[in-house]
N, C-alpha and C positions, 0 to 999 in steps of 0.2 A: 278057154282063157285061164281057168283055174289051173290047168295043167302047166301052162306057160309060167304062171306065177310061182308054182311049186318048183319047177325046173330052174327058174331064175334064182330062187331062194337057195336051192341046193347048190347051184353053181357058185353063188356068192359066198356061202358058208364054206365050201370046199376051197375057194380061192383064199379066204381069210385064214383057214387052217393051214394051207400050204405056205402062206406068207409068214404066219407066226412060227411055224416049225422051221422054215428056212432061215428066218432071222435069228433064231436061237440055236440052230444046229440040232434041235430035238427031233425025235421021230414020232412023238405022240403029242396030242394036245395037252395032256396032263403034264408032261415034262416041259413043254413050251411055256405053260402057265407058271410052273414052279420056277423055271429059269428066268422068266420075265420079272417075276416078283423079287427074286434074289438079285437080279441086276439092278433093279430100282434101289434096293437096300445098299448094294455096293456103291452105287453112284452117290447116295446120301452120305455113306461113310467116307468116301473120297472127298466130298465137299467139306466135311468136318476135318479130315486130316489136313487138307490144304489150308484151311483156316488156322489150325493149330500150328502148322509149319510157319505160316506167316506171322503168327503171334510169337513163336519162338525166335524168329529172325529179329523182330522188333526188340524183344527182351535182350537178346544177345548183343544187339547194337548198343543198347543202353549200358550193358556191362562193359563192353569194349571202350565206349566213350569214357566211362568213369575210370577205367584202368589207365587209359592213355592220358587223360587229364591229370591223373595223380602221378604221372611219370613212369607208368608201367608199360609193358608190351601189349600190343593188340591181341595177341594169342597167348593163352596160358596152356602150354603143352601137357602138363600133368593133369589138368582138368579134362582136356580132350581125351587123354588116355583112359580116364575114369569113365567117360561117356562111351567110348568104344567098347570097353569091357562090359559095361551094363547091357548094351545092346547085343553083344556077342553072347553073353550069358543067357539072355532072355530069348533070343531068336536064332542062335547058332551063327555059322559063318555068314549067311546072308545079312544078319543083323549088323555085322561089322561094316558091310558095304552100305547099308542103309544109314548107319551112324556117320560114315564118312561123307555121304551126300548131304546129310543134315548139317554137319559141321561146315562143309564147303558153302552151303547156302547161307549159313549164319555168320560166317566170317565177314561178310560184306565186301565191299570193294576197297582196294588199297589205293 
């Protein structure tokens, strides 16, 4: 009976290891653990980024409302160019694409 318990424990451990390495693409338990922890941190960062983007959208809506109410245009192109430049400078060419996406999200609906 003790042999069966040990065999079951080994099988369970092997299945768990195979599952964690398969879900991370890692080939070792150590790498799977590291990847799992890093993915948790990335998920937390993504949650913060999403919250910041939503906050940016709300602030941008207030700016647009103030601009339109005062007789101005909804979009201020020179300001958008500044933003594009800042992101490009900090992140390279992909930064420009990211800034374009943020600006699109922040412009709101016409």
